[in-house]
Each structure stands twice: as structure tokens, then as C-alpha cells.
N, C-alpha and C positions, 0 to 999 in steps of 0.2 A: 497929362502934360506936366503936372507938378513933379511926378516921379522922375521924369526925364531931366528936368532942370535940377532936381535934387541930386541925381546921379552925376550930372555934369559938375556940379559944385563939389561933390565928394571926390571925383577924379582930380579936379583942379587942386583941391586942398591936399590930396595925397601927393601929387607931383610937387607942389610948392613946399610942403613940410618934410617930405622924405625924398629929396632929390638924389642923394647918394644911393639909397636903396633902389630907386627906380633905375638909375644908371647901371648899377651892378646887375640888376635883373636883365636889362637889355643887353649888357655885355655877355652874360652867361648864355642867353638865348642865341646871340650871334656866334659865340664859340661853338655851341652845340650844332648849329646849322652848318658851320664851316667844317667841323669834324665829320659830320654825316656825309657831306659832299665829297670830302677827300677820301673817305672810305669807299664810296661808290666808284670814284675815279680810279682808285687803286685796284679794286676788284676787276674793273673793266680792262685796265692795262695788263694785269696778270693774265687774264683769259686771252687777250689778243696776242700777247707775247708767246704764250704756250701754244696757241694755234700756229703762229708763224714758225716757231722753232720745230714743231712736229712736221710741218711741211718741208722745212729744210732737211730734217732728218730722213724723212721718207724719200726725198729726192736723192740724198746721198746714198741711201741703201740701194735705190734703183740704179744709180750710176755705177756703184760698186759691182752689183750683180751683172750689169751689162758689160762692164769692163772685163770682168772675169770670163764671161761667156765669150766675148770677142777675142780676147788675148790668150788666155790659158787654154781654153778648149780648142782653139784653132791650131795651136802649137802641138797639143797632144794628139790631134787627129792625124798628124804625119807619122806618128810612131806606130809600128806594127804591134798588134796584140793588145792595143788599148782601145776600148770601145767608149765612145763619147755619147752621153745622153744629154740632150738639151733641156734638162730640167732647170738649169740655172738661168735660162733666158726668161725675162719677164715680158709678157705681152701687155698690150694696153689694158686688158681687163684686170690682170693681176696688179698692175700699177695702181689702178683706180681703187681696187680693194685694199691695198696696203695703205694708201693715203686716207681712205675712209676709216680704216681701223685706227690709225694714229690721230684722226680728227675727232674720234668719238668723245662725247661730252663727259663720260664718267672718268676720263683720265685727269680732268682738271678740277675735281672736287677736293 
């Protein structure tokens, strides 16, 4: 019991005699916590923006391929001697694979 009361007296004496040092220590601890939190938030924001941008990019690629398939291939089909292969059309399975490849986590490291 005496050790606890002695510790309390020592802490009280430390705060009373070294107010500036204690305030500086608390300020530095607060700055460290704030910087750590901002770093975590920044990392989360970068990852979510990367994921969102890759989705937009995948959708743009899919739309471009579909546009080419529908517009250019249909016009060329009317020309004699030109054989059209429908390799340019993306079915739902290929669309999902493209989006999955662009979403892979190793792209964001």
C-alpha cells in the first residue's frame, strides 16, 4: 500500500515540477497517433480508388470491344471476300475474367 501511495506522489511531483515536459510528451504522442491514423486512411483510399478505376477501365475495354464487334464487323460482313470471325465479341464469362484480372490485389502493391 505504501508503494502505491509513493508512486502516486512521485507521479504528482513529476507533473507539478515538469509541466512543460509532460505537455510536450503528450503532444508528441498525439501527433504520432494522428499521423498513424492518416497513413492508414490514405492507404485505404488509394486501394479503393485503384479498385474503382480498374472497374471503370475494364468496363471501357468491354464497351470498346462490343462497339467494334457490333459496328465494324457488321459493316464488313456485307463485303464479299471478307470473312468475319467473332473473336472480338466478349461474352459474360470473358467479361468476368477481364474484371477479375484487373481487380487482382498484386496490381495495387
